[in-house]
C-alpha positions in Angstrom: -2.0 38.8 -9.5 -3.6 41.9 -8.2 -7.1 40.6 -9.1 -6.5 37.3 -7.4 -5.4 39.2 -4.3 -8.7 41.1 -4.3 -10.7 37.9 -4.4 -8.6 36.4 -1.5 -9.1 39.7 0.4 -12.9 39.4 0.0 -12.7 35.8 1.4 -10.7 37.0 4.4 -12.9 40.1 5.0 -16.1 38.0 5.0 -14.6 35.4 7.4 -15.5 32.6 5.0 -12.0 31.1 5.4 -12.5 30.8 9.1 -15.9 29.1 8.7 -14.3 26.6 6.2 -11.5 25.8 8.6 -13.6 25.2 11.7 -16.1 23.1 9.7 -13.3 20.7 8.6 -11.9 20.5 12.2 -15.4 19.6 13.5 -15.8 17.0 10.8 -12.5 15.2 11.4 -12.8 15.1 15.2 -10.5 15.8 18.1 -8.3 12.7 18.5 -4.7 13.9 18.0 -4.1 12.3 14.6 -7.5 13.3 13.2 -7.3 16.8 14.8 -4.0 17.2 12.9 -5.8 16.2 9.7 -8.6 18.6 10.6 -6.0 21.5 10.6 -4.1 20.3 7.6 -7.0 19.8 5.1 -8.5 23.3 5.3 -5.1 24.9 5.4 -4.2 22.9 2.2 -7.4 23.9 0.5 -7.3 27.5 1.4 -3.7 28.0 0.5 -4.5 27.0 -3.0 -6.4 30.3 -3.5 -5.3 32.5 -0.6 -1.8 33.5 0.2 0.1 31.0 2.4 0.8 33.7 4.9 -2.8 34.7 5.4 -3.9 31.1 5.7 -1.2 30.2 8.2 -2.0 33.2 10.4 -5.6 32.3 10.5 -5.0 28.6 11.3 -2.3 29.4 13.9 -4.8 31.7 15.7 -7.2 28.8 16.0 -4.5 26.4 17.0 -3.2 28.8 19.8 -6.7 28.8 21.3 -6.7 25.0 21.6 -3.1 24.9 23.0 -3.8 27.8 25.5 -7.0 26.1 26.7 -5.3 22.8 27.5 -2.3 24.5 29.1 -4.3 26.8 31.3 -6.6 24.0 32.5 -3.6 21.7 33.3 -1.8 24.5 35.2 -4.9 25.2 37.2 -5.4 21.5 38.2 -1.8 21.2 39.3 -1.9 24.4 41.3 -4.9 23.3 43.2 -3.3 19.9 43.9 -0.1 21.6 45.1 -2.0 24.1 47.4 -4.0 21.2 48.9 -0.9 19.2 49.7 0.8 22.3 51.3 -2.3 23.0 53.4 -2.5 19.4 54.5 1.1 19.4 55.7 0.8 22.6 57.7 -0.4 22.6 61.4 0.1 23.9 64.9 2.7 21.3 65.7 6.2 22.4 64.9 7.9 20.2 62.4 11.1 18.4 62.9 14.1 18.6 60.6 13.2 15.2 59.2 9.7 16.4 58.5 11.0 19.5 56.8 13.2 17.5 54.6 10.2 15.3 53.7 8.1 18.4 52.8 10.9 19.9 50.7 11.4 16.6 48.9 7.6 16.4 48.3 7.5 19.9 46.9 10.4 19.1 44.6 8.6 16.0 43.4 5.4 18.0 42.8 7.3 20.6 40.8 8.9 17.9 38.7 5.4 16.3 38.1 4.1 19.7 37.2 6.8 20.3 34.6 6.3 16.8 33.2 2.5 17.4 33.0 2.8 20.8 31.4 5.1 19.2 28.8 2.6 16.4 28.2 1.0 18.3 25.3 4.3 19.5 23.8 4.5 16.7 21.1 1.0 17.3 20.0 1.5 21.1 20.0 4.6 20.8 17.9 3.0 18.3 15.6 0.0 20.6 14.9 2.2 23.6 14.4 4.3 22.0 11.8 1.2 20.5 10.2 -0.2 24.0 9.6 2.9 25.4 7.9 3.7 22.3 5.9 0.2 21.9 4.6 0.2 25.6 3.5 3.3 24.9 1.5 1.8 21.7 -0.1 -1.4 23.5 -1.0 0.4 26.5 -2.6 1.9 24.4 -5.3 -1.4 22.9 -6.5 -2.6 26.0 -8.4 -0.9 28.7 -10.5 -2.0 31.4 -8.1 -1.2 29.5 -4.9 2.3 30.7 -4.5 4.7 33.3 -5.9 7.0 30.8 -7.5 4.1 29.4 -9.6 3.2 32.9 -10.8 6.9 33.5 -11.7 6.9 30.2 -13.6 3.7 31.1 -15.5 4.9 34.6 -16.6 8.4 33.4 -17.5 7.2 30.4 -19.5 4.7 32.6 -21.3 7.5 35.0 -22.2 9.8 32.2 -23.3 7.0 30.8 -25.5 6.7 34.2 -27.3 10.5 34.4 -27.8 10.6 30.8 -29.1 7.4 31.2 -31.1 6.0 28.1 -29.3 2.8 27.8 -27.3 3.4 25.8 -24.1 -0.4 26.1 -23.4 -0.1 26.3 -19.6 -3.6 26.6 -18.1 -5.0 26.3 -14.6 -6.7 23.0 -15.4 -3.6 21.5 -16.9 -1.4 22.7 -14.1 -3.8 21.3 -11.5 -3.9 18.0 -13.4 -0.2 17.7 -12.7 0.3 19.5 -9.3 -2.9 18.6 -7.5 -2.2 14.8 -7.2 1.4 15.7 -6.3 0.2 18.1 -3.6 -2.2 15.5 -2.2 0.5 12.9 -2.0 2.8 15.4 -0.2 -0.1 16.2 2.3 -0.5 12.5 3.1 3.3 12.1 3.5 3.4 15.0 5.9 0.5 13.6 7.9 2.1 10.2 8.3 5.6 11.5 8.9 4.6 14.0 11.6 2.6 11.3 13.4 5.6 9.0 13.4 8.0 11.7 14.6 5.9 13.3 17.3 3.0 11.1 18.2 4.4 7.7 17.5 2.7 4.7 16.0 2.2 2.5 19.0 2.6 5.1 21.7 -0.5 6.0 23.7 -1.9 9.4 23.0 -1.0 12.3 25.3 -4.7 13.5 25.3 -7.1 12.0 27.8 -10.9 11.9 27.1 -11.1 15.0 29.4 -8.5 16.8 27.3 -10.4 15.9 24.1 -13.6 17.3 25.6 -11.8 20.6 26.3 -10.6 20.8 22.7 -14.1 20.0 21.4 -15.4 22.8 23.7 -12.9 25.3 22.2 -13.8 24.4 18.6 -17.5 24.5 19.3 -17.2 27.9 21.0 -15.2 29.3 18.1 -17.7 27.9 15.6 -20.6 29.3 17.5 -19.3 32.8 17.3 -19.6 32.6 13.5 -23.3 32.4 13.6 -25.3 31.6 10.5 -23.9 32.0 7.0 -24.0 35.8 6.4 -25.0 37.6 3.1 -21.3 38.6 2.6 -20.0 35.1 3.1 -22.6 33.7 0.7 -22.0 36.3 -2.0 -18.2 35.9 -1.6 -18.5 32.1 -1.9 -20.5 32.6 -5.1 -17.9 34.8 -6.6 -15.2 32.4 -5.7 -17.0 29.4 -7.2 -17.7 31.4 -10.4 -14.0 32.3 -10.7 -12.8 28.7 -10.3 -15.4 27.4 -12.8 -14.4 30.0 -15.4 -10.8 29.2 -14.8 -11.3 25.5 -15.3 -13.7 25.8 -18.2 -11.7 28.3 -20.3 -9.5 25.6 -21.9 -10.4 22.1 -20.6 -8.6 20.4 -23.5 -10.2 18.4 -26.3 -13.7 19.2 -25.1 -13.2 22.9 -25.9 -14.0 25.7 -23.5 -15.6 29.2 -23.5 -12.2 30.7 -24.4 -12.6 29.5 -28.0 -15.4 32.0 -28.4 -12.8 34.7 -28.6 -9.7 35.2 -30.7 -6.6 33.3 -29.7 -4.8 34.8 -26.6 -7.6 37.4 -26.3 -8.7 36.0 -22.9 -6.5 34.5 -20.2 -6.8 33.4 -16.6 -6.0 37.0 -15.7 -8.9 38.3 -17.7 -11.3 36.1 -15.7 -9.8 37.2 -12.4 -10.2 40.9 -13.4 -13.8 40.4 -14.3 -14.6 38.8 -10.9 -12.6 41.5 -9.2 -14.7 44.2 -10.7 -17.9 42.3 -9.7 -16.7 42.1 -6.1 -16.0 45.8 -6.1 -19.5 46.5 -7.4 -21.6 43.9 -5.6 -23.5 45.0 -2.4 -22.0 44.0 0.9 -25.4 43.9 2.6 -28.8 42.9 1.2 -30.1 45.8 -0.9 -33.2 47.6 0.3 -34.8 47.3 -3.1 -35.1 43.5 -2.7 -35.0 43.2 1.1 -36.9 46.2 2.6 -36.7 45.0 6.2 -33.1 43.7 6.3 -31.6 46.1 3.7 -28.9 48.6 4.4 -27.4 51.5 2.5 -25.3 50.4 -0.4 -21.7 49.4 0.3 -19.6 47.1 -2.0 -18.1 43.9 -0.8 -14.6 45.4 -1.1 -14.3 49.1 -1.7 -11.6 50.3 -4.1 -10.0 52.3 -1.2 -9.9 49.1 1.0 -8.5 47.1 -1.9 -5.6 49.6 -2.5 -4.8 49.8 1.2 -5.1 46.1 2.0 -3.3 44.5 -1.0 0.2 43.2 -0.3 2.1 45.6 -2.6 5.4 44.2 -1.3 4.5 40.8 -2.9 3.5 42.4 -6.2 6.7 44.4 -6.2 8.7 41.3 -5.3 7.1 39.4 -8.2 7.6 42.3 -10.6 11.2 42.7 -9.5 11.7 39.0 -10.0 10.4 39.1 -13.5 12.6 42.1 -14.3 15.6 40.2 -12.8 14.8 37.2 -14.9 14.6 39.3 -18.1 18.0 40.8 -17.2 19.4 37.3 -16.7 18.1 36.3 -20.1 19.0 39.5 -22.0 22.5 39.9 -20.6 23.4 36.3 -21.6 24.0 35.2 -18.0 21.6 32.3 -18.3 23.4 31.2 -21.5 26.8 31.6 -19.9 25.8 29.5 -16.9 24.0 27.0 -19.1 27.2 26.6 -21.2 29.3 26.0 -18.1 26.8 23.4 -16.9 26.4 21.8 -20.3 28.7 19.0 -19.2 25.9 17.5 -17.2 24.0 17.0 -20.5 25.7 13.6 -20.8 23.7 12.4 -17.8 20.3 10.7 -18.1 17.5 13.3 -18.0 16.2 11.9 -14.8 19.6 12.4 -13.1 19.6 16.0 -14.4 16.2 16.6 -13.0 17.3 15.2 -9.6 20.4 17.5 -9.6 18.2 20.5 -10.4 15.7 19.7 -7.7 18.3 19.1 -5.0 20.2 22.4 -5.9 16.9 24.4 -6.0 15.5 23.0 -2.7 18.9 23.5 -0.9 19.2 27.1 -2.0 15.6 27.8 -1.1 16.2 27.0 2.6 18.5 30.1 2.8 17.0 32.5 0.4 13.5 33.5 -0.8 11.9 31.0 -3.0 10.8 33.7 -5.5 14.4 34.8 -5.9 15.7 31.3 -6.4 13.0 30.5 -8.9 13.8 33.7 -10.8 17.4 32.8 -11.1 17.1 29.0 -11.7 14.3 28.9 -14.3 16.1 30.7 -17.1 19.2 28.6 -16.5 17.6 25.2 -16.5 15.4 26.3 -19.5 18.5 27.2 -21.4 20.1 23.8 -20.6 17.0 22.0 -21.8 16.9 23.9 -25.1 20.6 23.2 -25.8 19.8 19.5 -25.1 16.9 19.7 -27.7 14.4 19.0 -24.9 11.2 20.6 -24.0 12.1 23.3 -21.4 9.1 22.3 -19.3 10.9 19.0 -18.5 13.4 20.8 -16.3 11.6 24.0 -15.5 8.5 22.5 -13.8 10.4 20.4 -11.3 12.6 23.4 -10.6 9.6 25.5 -9.9 8.0 22.9 -7.6 11.3 22.3 -5.7 11.6 26.1 -5.1 8.5 25.9 -2.9 9.8 23.0 -0.8 11.5 24.7 2.2 10.6 22.8 5.3 13.7 23.0 7.5 14.3 26.6 8.6 12.0 29.5 9.9 13.5 32.0 7.4 12.7 29.8 4.4 9.0 30.6 4.0 6.5 32.9 5.8 4.4 29.9 7.1 7.6 28.5 8.7 8.3 31.8 10.3 4.7 32.2 11.6 4.6 28.9 13.4 8.1 29.3 14.8 7.2 32.7 16.2 4.4 31.1 18.3 7.1 29.8 20.6 6.1 26.1 20.5 8.9 25.0 18.2 12.6 24.9 18.3 14.8 25.2 15.2 16.0 21.7 15.9 12.4 20.4 15.7 12.0 22.0 12.3 15.3 20.7 11.0 14.6 17.2 12.2 11.1 17.1 10.7 12.0 19.1 7.5 15.1 17.3 6.5 13.3 14.0 6.0 10.3 15.8 4.5 12.6 17.5 1.9 13.9 14.1 0.8 10.4 12.6 0.6 9.0 15.6 -1.3 11.8 15.5 -3.9 11.1 11.8 -4.4 7.5 12.7 -5.0 8.5 15.4 -7.5 10.7 12.9 -9.4 7.8 10.4 -9.4 5.4 13.1 -10.9 8.0 14.3 -13.4 8.7 10.9 -14.8 5.2 9.5 -14.9 2.1 11.7 -15.5 3.8 15.1 -16.3 4.9 14.1 -19.8 1.3 13.1 -20.7 -0.3 16.3 -19.2 2.2 18.8 -20.7 2.8 16.9 -24.0 6.5 17.1 -24.0 6.7 15.1 -27.3 4.8 17.8 -29.2 7.9 20.1 -28.9 9.9 18.0 -31.3 8.2 19.2 -34.5 9.4 22.8 -33.9 12.9 22.0 -32.5 15.0 23.2 -35.4 13.3 26.7 -35.6 13.4 27.0 -31.8 17.2 26.3 -31.7 17.8 28.9 -34.4 15.7 31.4 -32.5 17.7 30.9 -29.4 21.0 31.2 -31.2 19.9 34.4 -33.0 18.6 36.0 -29.7 21.9 35.4 -27.9 24.2 36.8 -30.6 
């Protein structure tokens, strides 16, 4: 976790994430529906590797520049129009009471037109704001390091495998094989649903060609400030690509990966992240004078250890550590077993119905409490239910983990929701209206993934060969 944060910190310090975001926005164009996609795709991609909070903050800052530019220009045009009308109605001739009433009525009409015109961009602004926070949530579930709930899942399922003497073999590549298609489906669903809700299908766009030209000017200006790809950006991009390649190639499946060169469980995804972290802390931030005498500067690492210690989100690490400690307490104290026994009555239902109940309960609780806390409490419980039903725990734990990230309705549910809400563009009613439908659609997507490609990727059937010894292990550990 700490090593992954250092890599994400290097990306943020170099400004690479901002270049990636602006590049995608320029590619997709400035028509409202494609502008929304231009904000969603880079947010989705970046949130897979960088924290959802940092990604949302960066994208909202770009979005605010666009909204401010449009609002300021519109206000200026209306003010000039109003001043011109007032000057034209004034003169040396005293006005009669009828003329005064006409002027007052004209001013009220102008004020009404001004309010309507200033609200003209409101649907687009709301749509883009929600697109940023929702795409950050969708992207976070695609990788094991994308969100705290996935990290909780990985650590807890690893501990459970050690206690049950069973290797669940959860790797980054295997997780992405399951979660990346699901995440892409959710991104597409969000894009379509937000268009239907705020922009409409047949309704004409609220952005004229002049407005689109202003947006294009803002994006081009922001992109121009980046300049050419710097040394730090290039080196950081190289480290990031090496990290991803090593993660994916460690255990790609039947083909065999570089992890087989070492004893079993000797290297993990964490080992790779630590290796790249040390390289980042040792690699020069500027071109070294030895190889670049003219452009070289005194040695300074990409991320100094002092900067790493002061910039890392220790509160997140403590939250994850506390969550794991709480999960261990839930398991050791027998609380998960007690709750599992009380809920064992649902074992008579079809497995698909149980998965649906778990997803609905988890997603509902996540709207009012932190997703890490909910995942910490729910995963041991649903895992115990699956073991008592002689099923692979992954069958219930994975949809529970994914559902814990789906909090689309309230600002307090996730940091991305809170960030876009604090910008002042959205009302709580807007988030509830958009998020309620999206919660239903996302749970339907999770059910689809759980019942179709998940069993083939995670090999649920391989669990049956060890079922007797696993049940005995659980019984002995709880006595």
